[in-house]
C-alpha positions in Angstrom: 67.2 91.9 91.9 70.4 91.6 93.3 72.3 91.6 96.4 75.3 93.8 95.9 78.9 95.1 97.3 80.8 97.7 95.6 84.4 98.6 95.9 87.7 98.4 94.2 88.6 94.9 96.2 92.2 94.7 95.4 93.7 91.5 96.6 90.3 90.4 97.7 92.0 90.0 101.1 90.5 88.9 104.5 88.6 92.2 105.0 87.4 91.9 101.7 86.3 88.5 102.5 84.3 89.4 105.4 82.0 91.5 103.2 81.9 88.9 100.5 80.7 86.3 103.1 78.1 88.3 104.2 77.1 89.3 100.9 76.7 85.6 99.8 74.9 84.7 103.0 72.1 87.6 102.7 71.7 86.6 98.9 71.1 83.2 99.7 68.7 83.8 102.6 66.6 86.5 100.3 66.7 83.8 97.3 68.8 86.2 95.1 71.8 86.1 93.2 74.9 88.0 94.8 77.0 90.8 92.8 80.0 92.6 93.1 80.1 95.9 91.3 83.9 97.0 90.9 85.6 99.9 89.0 88.6 99.6 86.3 91.2 101.1 86.6 92.1 102.1 90.0 90.4 105.8 90.8 94.0 106.7 91.7 95.2 106.2 88.1 92.4 108.9 87.2 92.6 110.9 90.0 95.8 111.3 92.2 99.3 112.7 90.8 101.0 109.5 92.3 99.1 107.4 90.0 102.3 106.2 88.3 103.6 104.7 91.6 100.5 102.5 92.4 100.8 98.8 91.7 98.1 96.4 92.1 97.4 93.1 94.1 95.0 91.7 91.6 94.5 92.1 87.8 90.9 92.5 87.0 91.0 88.6 85.8 92.3 87.5 89.3 89.9 89.6 91.1 87.2 88.0 89.3 88.8 84.5 89.9 89.0 85.1 93.5 85.5 86.6 94.1 83.9 83.7 91.9 85.6 81.0 94.1 84.0 82.7 97.1 80.6 82.2 95.6 79.7 85.3 93.9 77.3 85.1 91.2 77.7 88.2 89.3 80.9 90.3 88.5 80.2 93.8 87.0 82.7 96.4 86.0 82.2 100.1 85.5 84.8 102.1 83.7 86.5 104.6 86.0 86.8 108.1 84.3 86.7 111.6 85.5 83.3 112.0 84.2 82.1 109.0 86.4 84.1 110.1 89.5 82.0 113.5 89.8 79.1 111.6 90.2 77.5 112.1 93.7 76.5 109.4 96.1 72.9 109.7 95.3 73.7 109.8 91.5 75.7 106.7 91.5 72.9 104.8 93.7 70.4 105.9 91.5 72.3 105.4 88.1 73.9 102.3 88.5 72.6 100.4 91.5 68.8 100.8 91.1 68.6 101.6 87.1 71.5 99.5 85.8 71.9 96.7 88.1 68.6 96.4 90.1 70.0 96.2 93.5 67.6 95.8 96.6 70.2 95.2 99.4 73.8 96.8 99.6 76.6 95.5 101.7 78.7 98.3 103.1 82.2 97.9 104.5 83.2 99.6 107.3 85.2 102.3 105.2 83.7 102.2 102.1 83.2 105.6 100.4 80.8 106.1 97.4 80.5 109.0 95.2 82.1 112.3 94.7 83.4 114.0 97.9 82.3 111.4 100.3 83.2 112.5 103.7 84.0 111.0 107.0 80.4 110.3 107.6 80.1 108.4 104.2 78.1 105.6 105.7 75.6 107.6 107.0 75.0 109.1 103.8 75.2 105.7 101.9 72.7 104.4 104.6 70.0 107.3 104.3 70.1 107.7 100.6 69.8 103.8 99.9 66.8 103.8 102.3 65.1 106.7 100.8 65.4 105.2 97.1 64.5 101.8 98.5 67.8 99.9 98.8 68.1 98.0 102.1 71.8 98.8 103.4 73.9 96.4 105.6 76.7 97.4 107.5 79.9 95.1 107.8 82.2 95.9 110.8 86.1 96.1 110.1 88.2 92.5 110.0 91.3 92.9 112.4 94.0 90.4 112.4 96.7 90.3 115.1 95.8 93.9 116.7 96.0 95.3 112.9 93.4 96.5 110.5 93.7 94.5 107.3 93.9 96.7 104.3 95.2 96.3 100.5 97.6 99.5 101.3 99.0 97.6 104.3 99.8 94.5 102.3 101.2 96.4 99.3 103.5 97.8 102.0 104.4 94.4 103.4 104.9 92.8 100.0 107.1 95.8 98.8 109.3 95.2 101.8 109.6 91.2 101.1 107.6 90.5 104.1 105.7 87.7 102.1 104.6 85.6 104.8 102.8 88.3 106.7 100.9 89.3 103.3 99.9 85.8 102.8 98.2 85.6 106.2 96.1 88.7 105.3 95.5 88.1 102.1 94.2 84.5 102.9 96.2 83.0 100.3 99.7 83.1 98.6 100.6 86.1 96.7 101.4 85.3 93.1 102.4 86.7 89.6 101.2 85.5 86.4 102.7 85.9 82.9 104.7 84.2 79.8 108.0 82.9 79.8 110.2 84.8 77.8 114.0 84.2 76.5 116.7 85.6 78.6 120.4 85.5 78.5 120.6 81.8 79.6 123.5 82.9 82.0 122.0 80.7 84.7 122.1 77.7 82.6 126.1 77.9 82.2 126.3 77.1 85.7 123.3 74.5 86.4 120.6 77.0 87.3 118.4 77.5 84.2 115.7 80.3 85.1 112.2 81.1 83.6 112.2 84.8 82.9 108.5 86.1 83.2 106.8 88.8 81.6 103.8 89.7 83.5 100.6 90.1 81.8 99.4 93.0 84.3 101.9 95.6 84.0 100.7 96.9 87.1 100.7 94.2 89.2 103.0 94.8 92.3 106.4 93.1 92.2 107.7 91.8 95.6 110.9 93.4 97.0 114.3 92.4 95.9 115.5 89.0 97.2 115.3 85.1 96.7 111.9 83.4 97.7 110.9 80.1 97.8 107.8 79.6 95.3 105.0 77.1 94.2 105.2 77.1 90.3 102.4 76.1 88.0 103.2 75.7 84.4 102.2 72.9 81.9 99.2 72.0 84.2 101.5 71.0 86.9 102.8 72.5 90.3 106.6 72.5 91.0 109.0 74.0 93.9 111.1 76.6 92.9 113.3 79.5 94.1 112.8 83.0 92.2 115.2 85.8 92.4 113.6 89.4 92.0 116.6 92.1 91.5 118.9 93.7 89.2 121.3 90.6 89.4 124.3 92.9 90.6 126.7 89.8 90.3 125.8 89.4 86.5 125.7 93.5 85.9 123.7 93.3 82.8 121.7 96.5 83.9 118.4 95.4 82.7 116.3 96.6 85.4 114.2 94.5 87.7 113.9 90.7 86.7 111.6 88.2 88.1 113.4 84.8 87.1 112.4 81.6 88.7 114.3 78.0 88.8 112.0 75.4 88.8 113.6 72.3 90.9 113.9 69.0 89.1 112.4 70.5 85.8 114.2 70.9 82.5 111.6 71.6 79.7 111.5 73.9 77.0 108.5 76.3 78.3 109.3 79.6 76.1 106.1 81.4 75.4 104.2 79.2 78.0 102.0 80.6 80.6 103.4 80.4 84.1 102.1 81.4 87.6 104.4 81.7 90.6 103.1 81.9 94.3 105.3 83.0 96.7 105.8 81.0 100.0 108.8 82.8 101.9 111.9 85.2 101.4 115.2 83.3 101.9 117.6 86.3 101.7 118.2 89.5 100.2 119.8 90.2 96.9 123.6 90.2 97.2 126.5 91.0 94.9 129.0 88.4 95.0 132.6 88.5 94.0 132.5 85.8 91.3 129.7 83.7 89.5 131.1 80.6 91.4 130.2 82.3 94.5 126.8 83.1 93.1 126.4 79.5 92.0 127.6 78.2 95.6 124.9 80.4 97.2 122.3 79.1 94.6 123.1 75.8 95.5 122.2 76.5 99.3 119.3 78.5 98.3 118.0 75.1 96.5 118.7 73.1 99.5 116.7 75.0 101.4 113.8 75.3 99.3 113.8 71.5 98.9 114.1 70.7 102.4 113.0 73.3 104.8 110.4 75.7 103.2 107.4 73.5 103.3 107.4 74.2 107.1 106.6 77.8 106.4 104.0 77.0 103.7 101.5 75.6 106.6 100.2 79.3 106.7 97.6 78.4 103.9 96.5 75.1 102.5 96.8 74.4 99.0 
């Protein structure tokens, strides 16, 4: 028997962590293992017409790693498809929570919906059904930070707007991107700013809004300071779409084909079209000085 929480948990933000903390605490008291039962892909990818616009805060592997770091013992993934989406709350509880995963206690978040056509009285529905079939339901109140309810949607909006420090506060950690370093046009190298171009592992991962950011860079087993540019590179004018490229400070190694992770600390400025590449180079020099000498002050919001 396990103590479980269900949901998509995109971002594993502070609101989710309140649920996870109670999950692990109750599991310990009951001398049982804890479990998170989640779904993949996101339900909106299957059910809603705006699915092509949905971008995720965490890949499946990132989510699993975050939950494990919080002490969750088991991570179960249910494939989400149209057939699964038609299950009622009672069918889901009986088929999955009882028969498949042997759940004895269910942790329920304040706004959690479970089952086909779950309405505004969803918690009462979950509670009554769970109790009837022998599962003990436990309600968790909402997490409020600075008078705002923390949610994945709000965090996505903040990241899209480039408000990375606010998003980091709601996440409880620095938002990051992971991928592989791919070959670019090496234009930055011609004026002293070689960059690592990143191809993301998760194509649906949310990319922060256009601009220049201070970042931590993890590559080759070490961590470095860096400045990351996200945008269309209007000064270069190569029309390659959105590019994620990072200049790593005090670093000059061949890392093509290697794994790389960048964690966003703060946004330095918006994307600008300079008149010449010399003007771009001069601005990059200022960006680099800012990153090297001042951005550590804003990094105190989350401890490493």
